C-alpha positions in Angstrom: 0.0 0.0 0.0 1.3 3.5 -0.9 2.2 5.7 2.0 1.2 9.3 1.3 3.0 12.0 3.3 1.1 15.2 3.7 -0.1 17.9 6.1 -3.8 17.8 6.8 -5.9 20.8 7.7 -6.7 19.8 11.2 -4.4 21.4 13.7 -2.3 23.0 11.0 -1.9 26.8 11.1 -2.0 27.1 7.3 -5.0 24.8 6.8 -3.1 21.9 5.3 -0.8 21.3 2.3 -2.5 22.4 -0.9 0.1 20.9 -3.3 -0.2 17.5 -1.7 -3.9 17.4 -2.4 -3.1 16.8 -6.0 -1.8 13.4 -5.0 -4.7 12.5 -2.7 -7.2 13.5 -5.4 -5.5 11.3 -8.0 -5.3 8.3 -5.6 -9.0 8.7 -4.9 -9.8 9.0 -8.6 -8.1 5.7 -9.5 -9.3 3.9 -6.4 -5.8 3.2 -5.2 -5.6 2.2 -1.5 -3.2 4.4 0.4 -2.1 5.2 4.0 -2.2 8.9 4.8 0.7 10.0 7.1 -0.3 13.4 8.6 2.9 15.4 9.5 3.3 18.4 11.8 4.5 21.2 9.5 6.6 22.9 12.1 8.0 20.0 14.1 8.4 17.3 11.4 8.3 18.7 7.9 10.5 21.9 8.1 13.3 21.2 10.6 16.6 20.6 8.9 17.4 17.7 11.3 14.0 16.0 10.9 13.8 12.4 10.0 11.3 13.3 7.3 14.2 15.0 5.4 15.5 11.5 4.6 12.2 11.0 2.6 12.1 14.5 1.1 15.3 16.5 1.5 13.5 19.6 0.6 11.4 19.4 3.8 8.1 19.7 1.9 5.1 17.6 1.1 3.9 15.6 -0.8 6.0 12.5 -0.9 5.0 8.8 -1.4 6.6 5.5 -0.4 5.4 2.8 -2.8 6.7 -0.4 -1.3 10.1 1.1 -0.7 10.2 3.4 -3.7 10.4 7.0 -2.5 9.2 9.8 -4.7 8.6 13.5 -4.1 7.3 16.4 -6.2 3.6 16.4 -6.9 3.9 16.4 -10.7 6.4 13.5 -10.7 4.1 11.5 -8.4 1.1 12.2 -10.7 3.1 11.0 -13.7 4.3 7.9 -11.8 0.8 6.9 -10.8 -0.5 7.0 -14.4 2.5 5.1 -15.7 2.7 2.5 -13.0 -1.0 1.7 -12.5 -3.0 0.3 -15.4 -6.2 1.5 -13.7 -4.8 5.1 -13.8 -4.1 5.2 -17.5 -7.4 7.0 -18.2 -5.9 10.0 -16.4 -3.3 10.3 -19.1 -4.9 10.3 -22.6 -3.7 7.6 -25.0 -3.2 9.8 -28.2 0.3 11.1 -28.4 -0.7 14.6 -29.1 -3.3 14.6 -26.3 -0.7 13.3 -23.9 1.7 16.1 -25.0 -1.0 18.7 -24.3 -1.7 17.2 -20.9 2.0 17.2 -20.1 2.2 20.8 -21.3 -0.4 22.0 -18.8 1.2 19.9 -16.0 4.5 21.6 -16.6 3.0 25.1 -17.1 1.2 24.9 -13.8 4.5 24.4 -11.9 6.6 26.7 -14.1 4.2 29.7 -14.6 0.9 29.4 -12.7 2.2 28.5 -9.3 5.1 31.0 -9.3 2.7 33.8 -10.3 0.3 32.6 -7.5 3.2 32.9 -5.0 3.8 36.5 -6.1 0.1 37.3 -5.6 0.0 35.7 -2.2 3.1 37.5 -1.1 2.0 40.9 -2.2 -1.5 40.4 -0.8 0.2 40.6 2.6 1.0 44.3 1.8 -2.6 45.2 0.9 -5.6 45.7 3.1 -5.8 43.1 5.9 -9.4 42.1 4.9 -8.1 40.8 1.6 -6.5 37.8 3.3 -8.3 34.7 4.4 -5.4 33.5 6.5 -3.4 35.4 9.1 -0.5 33.1 8.4 -0.3 33.8 4.7 3.2 35.1 5.1 4.3 31.8 6.5 2.7 30.1 3.5 4.7 32.3 1.1 7.9 31.6 3.0 7.2 27.9 2.8 6.6 28.1 -0.9 9.9 29.9 -1.6 8.6 33.4 -2.0 10.6 35.1 0.7 12.1 37.8 -1.6 8.6 39.2 -2.3 8.1 39.9 1.4 11.0 42.4 1.2 9.4 44.8 -1.3 9.3 48.3 0.2 6.0 49.9 0.9 6.5 52.6 -1.7 6.4 49.9 -4.4 3.7 47.7 -3.0 0.8 49.1 -5.1 2.8 49.0 -8.4 4.0 45.5 -7.7 0.5 44.3 -6.7 -1.0 45.8 -9.9 1.6 44.1 -12.0 1.1 40.8 -10.2 -2.6 40.8 -10.6 -2.3 41.5 -14.3 0.0 38.5 -14.7 -2.4 36.4 -12.8 -5.3 37.6 -15.0 -3.2 36.8 -18.1 -2.6 33.3 -16.7 -6.4 32.8 -16.4 -6.8 34.2 -19.9 -4.4 31.6 -21.2 -6.3 28.9 -19.5 -9.6 30.2 -20.8 -8.3 30.1 -24.4 -6.6 26.8 -23.8 -9.8 25.2 -22.5 -11.8 26.3 -25.5 -14.9 24.3 -26.0 -13.6 21.3 -24.1 -14.8 20.2 -20.7 -11.2 19.5 -19.5 -7.7 20.6 -20.4 -6.7 17.3 -21.8 -10.0 16.8 -23.7 -11.0 14.4 -21.0 -10.4 14.6 -17.2 -6.6 14.1 -16.6 -3.8 14.8 -14.2 -3.5 18.2 -15.8 -7.0 19.1 -14.5 -6.0 17.8 -11.0 -2.9 20.0 -10.9 -4.5 23.1 -12.3 -7.7 22.5 -10.3 -5.9 22.6 -7.0 -3.9 25.8 -7.7 -6.4 28.2 -9.4 -8.9 28.3 -6.4 -6.1 29.4 -4.1 -6.3 32.8 -5.9 -9.7 33.2 -4.2 -7.8 33.6 -0.9 -6.3 36.8 -2.3 -9.6 38.1 -3.8 -8.9 37.1 -7.4 -12.1 36.6 -9.4 -12.7 34.2 -12.3 -16.1 35.7 -13.2 -14.8 37.2 -16.5 -13.7 33.8 -17.6 -16.9 31.8 -18.2 -15.3 28.6 -19.5 -12.9 28.5 -16.6 -15.7 29.1 -14.1 -17.7 26.2 -15.6 -14.6 24.0 -15.4 -14.1 24.8 -11.7 -17.8 24.1 -11.0 -17.3 20.8 -12.9 -14.4 19.8 -10.7 -16.4 20.7 -7.6 -18.9 18.0 -8.6 -16.3 15.3 -8.4 -16.2 13.3 -5.1 -12.4 13.5 -5.0 -12.5 17.3 -4.9 -15.5 17.3 -2.6 -13.3 15.2 -0.2 -10.6 17.9 -0.3 -11.2 20.4 2.6 -9.0 23.1 1.2 -10.6 23.1 -2.2 -14.1 23.1 -0.6 -13.0 26.0 1.6 -11.7 28.0 -1.4 -14.9 27.6 -3.3 -16.9 28.7 -0.2 -14.7 31.9 0.0 -15.3 32.5 -3.7 -19.0 32.2 -3.4 -19.1 34.4 -0.3 -17.0 37.1 -1.9 -18.7 36.8 -5.3 -15.5 35.8 -7.1 -17.0 32.9 -9.1 
């Protein structure tokens, strides 16, 4: 049975590990039995001398142990699951071009979308306090590697924030165009939708709306109907915030 290392929302000051939910959603989608190992972010995950660093030297989650095979990085784990489990192949379309498109979105999420989100989250800490859903957002940014953004001087905060929100809006525009008339980014539901579907709603925490992107809005609503996403507390919480603040 796969051991899945994560940080769950209960008793965690940041409400759980968002990136790790990509793996739990995928495991649920394919019906793969797994053991969840809930770690303490401060005492177990982050310390340099933690035993967990032998599993993931970066001191982050997720990580998995598949009968002695250790793997970390969410995208790598998603790819491993669809390649190692016959029952997971449907999450990675069979046509070579469809697979390339799915892989493209998976890579784009980690190379472009998430870094832009980190910028948004970091700069949101310099805006009005009511814009933030979590008082520990600064800690989240630090954990995600966005420390440099927290050093921006107050005289540049507004300009930097405006630039960051424009970049985020452009990312959503790219997704809107890329989705086209399809229900999902790979044509059918895939690991690309899992990766993107976990990240986009985090923007709601910083007041970022998707209402001007109707295809993207329908896609998020579609994900919210899947049991695997409904079983993901952070995703459900982000959707709740979006509805309360009229962002979706």
